[in-house]
C-alpha positions as CSV (number, residue, x, y, z in Angstrom):
1,M,84.2,-0.7,71.2
2,A,85.0,-3.7,73.2
3,Q,87.8,-4.8,75.8
4,H,88.9,-8.3,76.9
5,D,91.2,-9.3,79.6
6,Y,92.6,-11.6,76.9
7,V,92.5,-15.1,79.3
8,I,90.1,-17.5,77.4
9,D,88.5,-19.7,80.3
10,N,87.6,-23.6,80.0
11,Q,83.9,-23.5,78.7
12,S,81.5,-24.8,76.2
13,G,82.1,-24.6,72.6
14,A,79.6,-21.7,72.1
15,G,81.2,-19.6,75.3
16,F,84.4,-20.5,73.6
17,R,83.7,-18.9,70.3
18,S,82.0,-15.8,71.9
19,D,84.8,-15.1,74.1
20,I,87.4,-15.5,71.3
21,N,85.1,-12.8,69.2
22,I,85.2,-10.4,71.8
23,A,88.8,-10.8,72.3
24,L,89.3,-10.3,68.6
25,S,86.9,-7.2,68.6
26,A,89.1,-5.9,71.4
27,I,92.3,-6.4,69.1
28,V,90.8,-4.5,66.3
29,S,89.3,-1.5,68.2
30,Q,92.4,-1.3,70.0
31,N,90.5,-1.9,73.7
32,S,88.6,1.3,73.0
33,G,86.2,2.6,75.5
34,A,85.5,5.4,77.7
35,T,87.6,3.6,80.6
36,A,90.6,1.8,80.7
37,P,90.8,-1.8,80.4
38,G,90.2,-3.7,83.8
39,T,93.2,-6.1,82.8
40,T,96.3,-4.2,81.5
41,Y,99.5,-5.6,79.9
42,A,102.7,-4.0,79.1
43,Y,102.7,-2.1,75.8
44,Q,99.2,-2.5,75.5
45,L,97.3,0.1,73.2
46,Y,94.2,1.5,74.5
47,A,91.9,3.7,72.4
48,N,90.6,6.2,75.1
49,T,87.4,7.6,74.0
50,T,87.1,10.1,76.8
51,S,90.4,11.9,76.1
52,G,90.0,11.3,72.5
53,N,94.1,10.0,72.7
54,M,95.7,6.6,71.6
55,Q,97.4,5.4,74.6
56,I,100.0,2.5,75.0
57,R,100.8,0.9,78.4
58,N,104.5,1.7,79.6
59,A,106.9,-1.3,80.1
60,A,106.4,-1.3,83.8
61,N,102.7,-1.8,83.4
62,S,102.0,0.9,85.6
63,A,100.8,4.0,83.6
64,W,99.5,5.0,79.9
65,I,101.4,7.0,77.7
66,D,99.6,9.4,74.9
67,L,100.7,8.4,71.3
68,F,98.4,10.7,69.2
69,E,94.7,12.0,69.2
70,L,92.3,9.7,67.6
71,D,91.0,12.5,65.2
72,G,94.5,12.7,63.6
73,G,95.0,16.1,65.5
74,G,98.4,15.8,66.9
75,I,101.2,13.1,67.9
76,F,102.2,12.8,71.7
77,L,106.2,12.4,72.3
78,T,107.5,11.9,75.8
79,G,110.5,14.2,77.0
80,A,113.2,12.1,75.5
81,G,111.1,11.1,72.2
82,R,112.2,11.2,68.6
83,I,110.9,11.2,65.5
84,K,113.8,9.6,63.3
85,G,114.2,9.4,59.7
86,D,116.9,9.2,56.9
87,F,117.3,13.3,56.9
88,T,120.5,13.4,55.4
89,N,120.7,10.4,52.5
90,A,123.0,11.7,49.7
91,T,120.0,10.9,47.1
92,L,117.7,13.8,48.2
93,A,114.6,12.1,46.8
94,S,115.4,9.2,49.4
95,R,115.5,11.5,52.4
96,A,113.0,11.7,55.1
97,Y,110.9,14.9,54.8
98,F,107.8,16.6,56.5
99,Q,105.3,17.0,53.6
100,S,101.8,18.4,53.5
101,S,99.0,15.3,53.0
102,T,97.2,17.8,50.5
103,T,98.2,17.2,47.1
104,N,100.0,20.6,45.5
105,G,99.3,22.2,48.9
106,L,101.8,24.1,51.4
107,T,104.0,22.2,53.9
108,S,104.3,24.2,56.9
109,V,106.3,22.8,59.9
110,G,105.2,24.4,63.0
111,A,105.4,24.5,66.9
112,L,102.1,25.3,69.0
113,P,102.5,26.5,72.7
114,N,100.5,24.2,75.2
115,G,97.4,25.9,77.3
116,T,98.3,29.2,78.4
117,S,101.8,29.3,77.4
118,T,102.6,32.0,74.7
119,T,106.2,30.3,73.8
120,A,107.3,27.9,71.0
121,G,110.2,27.1,69.0
122,L,112.2,25.0,66.4
123,L,115.5,23.9,67.6
124,V,118.2,22.4,65.7
125,H,121.2,20.9,68.0
126,N,124.6,19.7,66.9
127,N,124.5,16.6,69.4
128,S,122.4,13.7,69.6
129,T,122.6,14.5,73.3
130,P,120.7,17.9,73.3
131,T,120.9,18.8,76.9
132,N,124.8,19.1,76.2
133,S,125.0,21.0,72.7
134,A,125.1,24.1,70.7
135,Y,121.8,24.9,68.9
136,I,120.0,27.3,66.6
137,G,116.6,27.7,67.3
138,T,113.4,30.2,66.0
139,V,111.6,31.2,68.9
140,I,108.4,32.9,69.6
141,D,106.8,34.4,72.7
142,N,104.1,37.3,73.3
143,V,107.0,40.0,72.9
144,G,108.4,39.0,69.6
145,T,110.2,36.5,67.5
146,Y,113.6,35.4,67.9
147,L,116.3,33.8,65.8
148,R,118.7,32.3,68.2
149,S,122.2,30.6,68.2
150,T,123.2,29.4,71.8
151,R,123.8,26.5,73.8
152,V,122.7,24.2,76.6
153,G,124.6,22.5,79.4
154,S,128.3,22.0,78.6
155,G,127.8,22.8,74.6
156,T,129.6,25.7,72.9
157,S,127.6,28.6,71.6
158,L,128.6,28.9,67.9
159,P,128.6,32.0,65.7
160,L,125.4,32.3,63.5
161,Y,126.0,32.3,59.7
162,I,123.6,33.4,57.2
163,Q,124.1,31.5,53.9
164,T,122.7,31.4,50.3
165,G,123.4,30.4,47.0
166,N,124.2,26.9,45.4
167,T,127.5,26.6,47.5
168,A,125.9,27.8,50.6
169,T,128.1,30.9,50.6
170,T,128.2,32.7,54.0
171,R,126.8,36.3,53.2
172,M,126.7,37.5,57.0
173,T,128.1,36.3,60.3
174,F,127.1,36.9,63.8
175,D,129.7,35.8,66.2
176,T,129.4,34.8,70.0
177,A,130.2,38.4,70.8
178,G,127.3,40.1,69.2
179,D,129.7,41.4,66.4
180,I,128.0,41.3,62.8
181,T,130.4,40.5,59.4
182,I,129.2,41.4,56.2
183,A,130.9,39.2,53.5
184,G,132.7,41.8,50.6
185,T,129.9,41.5,48.2
186,T,127.1,41.5,50.2
187,R,124.4,44.7,50.2
188,I,122.0,45.9,52.6
189,K,119.1,46.7,50.1
190,G,115.9,48.5,50.8
191,D,113.8,51.3,49.4
192,F,116.0,54.2,50.8
193,S,114.7,56.9,48.3
194,N,111.0,56.2,48.7
195,A,108.9,59.6,47.7
196,T,107.3,59.5,51.2
197,I,109.7,59.5,53.7
198,A,107.8,57.6,56.1
199,N,108.0,54.7,53.9
200,R,111.8,54.8,53.4
201,T,114.0,52.2,54.8
202,C,116.1,53.5,57.4
203,F,118.3,52.9,60.4
204,K,116.6,53.6,64.1
205,N,117.7,53.3,67.4
206,S,115.7,50.3,69.3
207,V,115.8,52.5,72.4
208,A,112.8,54.5,72.3
209,N,113.1,58.3,72.3
210,N,117.0,57.9,71.9
211,S,119.3,59.4,69.4
212,T,120.3,57.1,66.5
213,Y,124.0,57.0,66.0
214,I,125.4,54.8,63.0
215,T,128.8,54.4,63.7
216,A,132.2,52.7,61.8
217,L,134.9,51.4,63.7
218,P,138.6,50.5,62.5
219,S,139.6,47.0,63.0
220,G,142.7,46.1,65.1
221,T,145.5,48.6,65.0
222,D,144.1,50.2,62.1
223,Q,143.4,53.7,62.6
224,Q,140.9,54.6,59.9
225,S,137.1,54.1,59.3
226,A,134.8,55.5,57.0
227,F,131.2,55.8,55.4
228,I,131.4,55.5,51.7
229,A,128.7,56.5,49.3
230,F,128.9,55.6,45.5
231,N,126.9,56.7,42.4
232,N,127.3,53.3,40.8
233,S,126.4,49.6,41.9
234,F,129.8,48.4,40.8
235,E,132.4,50.3,43.0
236,S,135.2,49.4,40.9
237,S,133.6,50.3,37.9
238,V,135.7,53.6,35.9
239,D,132.6,55.7,36.1
240,S,132.3,55.4,39.8
241,Q,132.4,58.9,42.0
242,F,132.0,58.6,45.8
243,I,131.6,60.7,48.8
244,S,133.4,59.5,52.1
245,I,133.2,60.7,55.5
246,L,136.4,59.7,57.1
247,A,138.1,59.4,60.2
248,T,141.8,59.0,60.6
249,D,144.5,59.3,62.9
250,I,145.3,62.9,61.7
251,G,141.8,64.3,61.7
252,A,138.2,64.0,60.3
253,V,137.9,64.1,56.5
254,I,134.9,64.6,54.0
255,Y,136.3,63.2,50.9
256,S,135.0,63.4,47.3
257,G,136.9,60.8,45.1
258,I,136.6,58.3,42.2
259,E,137.4,54.5,41.4
260,G,139.3,54.0,38.2
261,T,139.4,56.9,36.2
262,G,137.1,60.0,35.9
263,T,136.8,63.7,37.6
264,A,135.8,63.9,41.3
265,F,132.5,65.7,42.2
266,P,132.0,68.8,44.1
267,I,130.8,68.3,47.8
268,T,127.3,70.0,47.7
269,F,125.6,71.0,51.4
270,M,122.0,70.8,51.0
271,I,119.1,72.0,53.2
272,D,115.4,71.0,52.3
273,G,116.7,70.4,48.8
274,A,118.2,73.7,48.4
275,S,122.1,74.1,48.0
276,I,123.6,75.9,50.9
277,A,127.1,75.6,50.1
278,Q,129.3,73.6,47.2
279,V,133.4,73.0,47.9
280,T,135.0,72.6,44.5
281,N,138.8,72.4,43.5
282,S,138.8,76.0,43.2
283,G,137.1,76.8,46.6
284,I,134.0,76.8,48.5
285,D,130.5,78.6,47.4
286,L,128.1,79.6,50.4
287,G,125.3,80.6,47.5
288,N,122.8,82.8,49.4
289,F,123.6,81.4,52.6
290,N,125.1,82.6,55.9
291,L,128.0,81.2,57.8
292,Y,127.3,81.4,61.5
293,G,129.5,81.7,64.5
294,D,130.2,83.1,68.1
295,F,131.9,85.9,66.4
296,T,130.9,88.4,69.5
297,N,132.0,86.2,72.5
298,A,133.0,88.4,75.6
299,T,136.1,86.1,75.9
300,L,137.9,86.9,72.9
301,N,139.8,83.6,72.5
302,L,136.6,81.9,72.5
303,R,135.1,83.8,69.4
304,T,134.9,82.5,66.0
305,Y,137.6,83.5,63.6
306,F,139.1,82.7,60.3
307,Q,142.7,81.6,60.8
308,T,145.4,80.2,58.5
309,S,146.1,76.5,58.5
310,T,149.7,77.0,58.2
311,T,151.3,77.3,61.8
312,N,153.0,81.0,62.1
313,G,151.5,82.1,58.8
314,T,149.7,84.9,58.0
315,T,145.7,85.0,57.8
316,Q,144.6,86.8,55.1
317,V,140.5,86.6,54.2
318,G,139.7,87.5,50.7
319,A,136.8,88.0,48.2
320,I,137.7,87.5,44.8
321,P,135.2,88.1,42.0
322,N,133.7,85.2,39.6
323,G,134.5,85.0,35.7
324,T,134.8,88.2,34.1
325,S,133.6,90.6,36.9
326,S,136.1,93.0,38.5
327,T,133.9,93.5,41.5
328,S,134.0,92.1,45.1
329,A,133.2,93.4,48.5
330,F,132.8,92.7,52.2
331,F,129.8,93.9,53.7
332,A,128.7,94.5,57.4
333,F,124.8,94.8,58.0
334,N,123.0,96.1,61.2
335,N,120.0,93.7,60.7
336,S,119.9,89.8,60.1
337,D,117.5,90.7,57.5
338,P,120.1,91.8,55.0
339,T,117.5,93.3,52.4
340,N,116.2,96.0,54.7
341,A,119.3,97.3,56.5
342,A,122.1,99.7,57.0
343,Y,125.5,98.4,55.9
344,C,129.2,99.3,55.8
345,G,131.2,97.7,52.7
346,A,134.7,97.5,51.3
347,I,134.4,97.1,47.9
348,V,137.0,97.1,44.8
349,D,136.2,97.1,41.1
350,A,138.4,97.6,38.0
351,T,138.5,101.4,38.7
352,A,139.0,102.1,42.3
353,T,138.4,100.8,45.7
354,Y,135.5,102.0,48.2
355,L,134.6,102.4,51.9
356,R,130.9,102.4,51.5
357,S,128.2,103.1,54.0
358,T,124.9,102.9,52.5
359,K,121.5,100.7,52.9
360,S,119.2,98.5,51.4
361,G,115.5,98.2,51.3
362,T,114.1,100.1,54.2
363,G,117.2,100.6,56.0
364,T,118.6,103.9,57.1
365,V,122.1,105.3,55.9
366,L,124.3,105.8,59.0
367,P,127.3,108.0,59.8
368,L,130.7,106.3,58.7
369,H,133.4,106.5,61.7
370,I,136.7,105.8,61.1
371,Q,138.1,105.0,64.7
372,T,141.4,104.0,66.4
373,G,142.6,103.8,69.5
374,S,142.0,101.2,72.5
375,T,138.7,102.9,73.1
376,A,137.7,102.8,69.3
377,T,137.6,107.1,69.4
378,T,136.2,108.5,66.2
379,R,138.8,110.3,64.2
380,V,136.8,111.0,61.2
381,Q,133.2,111.1,60.6
382,I,131.3,111.2,57.4
383,N,127.4,111.7,57.6
384,A,125.0,110.3,55.0
385,D,124.6,114.1,53.4
386,G,128.4,114.1,53.0
387,T,128.8,116.3,56.1
388,T,132.6,115.4,57.2
389,Y,133.9,116.2,60.8
390,F,137.6,115.5,61.9
391,P,137.3,115.5,65.9
392,G,140.7,114.0,66.2
393,V,142.4,116.8,64.2
394,G,144.6,118.8,66.3
395,T,145.5,122.7,65.9
396,T,148.7,124.7,65.2
397,A,149.3,128.8,65.2
398,S,152.1,128.6,62.8
399,A,151.0,126.7,59.6
400,A,148.8,127.2,56.7
401,N,145.2,126.0,56.3
402,A,144.3,122.9,54.5
403,F,142.2,123.2,51.6
404,L,139.1,121.6,50.1
405,N,138.7,121.6,46.3
406,S,135.1,121.9,45.3
407,A,136.0,121.6,41.7
408,S,137.4,118.0,42.0
409,T,135.6,114.6,41.0
410,P,134.5,113.6,43.5
411,A,134.1,117.0,45.1
412,N,136.1,118.6,48.1
413,Q,139.5,117.0,47.5
414,L,141.5,117.8,50.7
415,L,144.6,119.6,50.0
416,R,147.8,120.9,51.7
417,S,148.3,124.7,51.0
418,T,151.6,125.3,49.6
419,S,153.8,128.4,48.7
420,S,157.1,127.2,48.0
421,L,159.3,127.9,45.1
422,R,159.6,124.0,44.5
423,Y,155.9,124.0,43.8
424,K,156.1,126.9,41.0
425,T,157.4,127.7,37.7
426,N,157.3,130.5,35.2
427,I,157.3,133.0,37.9
428,E,156.7,136.6,36.7
429,N,155.7,140.0,38.7
430,L,152.1,140.3,39.1
431,E,150.6,142.8,36.5
432,Q,148.8,145.8,37.6
433,D,145.7,145.2,36.0
434,R,145.3,141.7,37.6
435,S,145.6,143.1,40.7
436,D,143.4,146.4,40.2
437,A,140.6,143.8,39.3
438,I,140.0,143.6,43.2
439,L,138.7,146.8,43.1
440,D,135.7,146.1,41.3
441,F,134.7,143.5,43.5
442,R,131.5,144.2,45.6
443,P,131.5,143.7,49.2
444,V,128.2,142.6,50.7
445,W,126.6,142.0,54.0
446,Y,124.0,139.0,54.0
447,R,122.3,136.2,55.8
448,S,123.9,132.8,55.4
449,K,121.6,129.6,54.3
450,A,124.6,127.3,55.5
451,E,123.2,124.8,58.1
452,A,126.7,125.3,60.0
453,D,126.4,129.2,60.3
454,R,124.3,131.0,62.9
455,K,121.0,132.3,61.8
456,D,120.8,135.3,64.3
457,W,124.1,136.6,62.6
458,S,124.6,138.8,59.4
459,W,127.9,138.1,57.5
460,Y,130.1,140.2,55.2
461,G,132.0,139.0,51.9
462,L,132.0,138.7,48.3
463,I,129.3,136.9,45.7
464,A,131.2,134.0,44.0
465,E,129.2,134.5,41.0
466,E,130.3,138.2,40.7
467,V,133.8,137.4,41.4
468,A,133.9,134.6,38.7
469,E,132.9,137.2,36.1
470,I,135.7,139.6,36.8
471,E,138.4,137.2,38.1
472,P,137.6,133.5,37.8
473,R,140.8,132.4,39.4
474,L,140.0,133.9,42.7
475,V,136.7,131.4,42.6
476,H,136.4,127.5,43.8
477,W,134.1,125.6,41.0
478,T,131.7,122.6,41.4
479,Y,129.2,120.6,39.8
480,L,125.6,121.0,40.9
481,E,123.7,117.6,41.6
482,D,121.7,117.4,38.5
483,A,125.3,117.3,36.6
484,Y,125.5,113.6,37.6
485,E,123.7,110.6,36.5
486,E,123.7,106.8,37.5
487,V,125.6,104.5,35.0
488,E,125.4,100.8,35.7
489,G,125.2,101.6,39.5
490,E,128.1,104.1,39.1
491,R,127.6,108.2,39.8
492,Q,129.3,109.7,37.0
493,L,129.1,113.3,35.3
494,K,126.9,113.7,32.5
495,P,128.3,114.6,28.8
496,G,128.9,118.3,28.6
497,A,128.3,118.9,32.3
498,E,129.5,122.4,33.3
499,M,131.2,123.9,36.7
500,V,129.6,126.8,38.5
501,P,131.0,129.3,41.0
502,D,130.8,127.6,44.9
503,G,133.1,130.2,46.8
504,V,135.5,132.7,46.9
505,Q,139.3,131.9,47.6
506,Y,139.6,134.8,50.2
507,D,143.4,133.8,50.9
508,R,144.3,135.0,47.4
509,L,142.9,138.2,47.6
510,T,145.6,139.2,50.0
511,V,148.0,138.9,47.2
512,L,146.4,141.0,45.0
513,L,145.4,143.7,47.9
514,L,149.3,143.6,48.8
515,D,150.0,144.6,45.1
516,V,147.7,147.3,45.5
517,V,148.8,148.4,48.6
518,Q,152.5,148.4,47.8
519,R,151.9,150.8,44.7
520,Q,149.6,152.9,46.7
521,Q,152.5,153.1,49.3
522,K,155.0,154.2,46.5
523,A,152.5,156.6,45.5
524,I,151.8,157.9,48.6
525,E,155.6,158.3,49.1
526,T,156.3,160.0,46.0
527,L,153.6,162.4,47.0
528,E,154.9,163.0,50.4
529,A,158.6,163.8,49.0
530,K,156.8,166.1,46.5
531,V,155.0,167.8,49.4
532,A,158.0,168.0,51.3
533,A,160.2,169.7,48.5
534,L,157.1,172.2,47.9
535,E,157.3,173.3,51.5
536,A,160.8,173.5,51.5
537,Q,160.7,176.2,48.8
């Protein structure tokens, strides 16, 4: 290390040579030393061994400027310093580049903060005067990393283009307003179907603890936007089906369609991998799931209803069987668990329609009420055991009674008792032996087993089985419970089942009694005439 003032004084030959050698030593060692040379010159180099930096004297010879670190660690540039080279030569191999000094090594061009700073960046400007230009920069601080298109001074902020391919094709554009434009064939790809949900690619709100909304907006004056999912990576393929969530000026639409030729798929709604509903060309299939709504709101017009989409049209809510089945129904349950509940059903099959009050599982069969009026008054009540009440039936003192036919199937057909000539044919006078049969009936006095009868009373009447042996037409006939069997869920009579006597048609006895009384009256009159004739003699 040597320093010299670069002034050769007049001196002897030996001294002159020594002075020259010291000056030469100072030159070759770049005036190195722990302290700066005492005599300085503009643009003089100085290897400062204290700071470890190579320095150069400024043009005014008033200060030292750092050039680079002596150990090769870094290069210093002043505020307006530039590294210049032919970075745009048409011949790529002739361009200026940054390159690793390690053969076959990785070249990484980096920016490091100085001291306690935590921010660094690489910036590219569109003007040789960077104080008034647009620029793109990659910046990092202790919060995050940024790809930034912005400006300084009087520069103009420009859109940020993401380009790929041999012709630098634009795939994505970020304009200065923050809108993102994606080129027509560009895809956003990720692992959207990873078996581990936490590892899937997802869209997520950047604001912690906030909902994520993915939104599609129409452009300009158009009034339609949509989200569309295809089952083929080539949307224009003739084998592509798609589903679209579409918003238009007339309403919101979920649309299953096709590109090219083919058949659109059903729209299936699923929860936890299970289908809860499917929409096809023929209707909506809810499977084993329920349709929920506020069906009991105290304010009637706020309740959930079914309503036809045709203005002023009739609403008809229907149930249709599937395939070859001939049975369908509506059911209402009294428990949110329909497998253990009482329920009322309106059912139709190939033979009849049914209004049914029954149960499932551990439910309890409840009475069936038929109600009318503004207060829903019960007009007919049918209990689980078949007992039937008509609390709404009026009374009359001048009409025939109704008749329950116990011999009907099902039993107890309600009939109106009639006696008009228009309901009769083959009319003949009653034969004497028919009416005299009544004289063979045995009147009895008994206690009743019927639930509706008073247990503290005795009753009088006839025994139906005894009457049936004498005159079966004066008996109500029926089938006992053991005469029935279940066949494919339907209650049917067993083959060969026979009817048994069930009641006496007491109203019919009067006809037989009338014939007996009439004949007795004639006999009395004849006897009275004979007695009168004998008394007259």
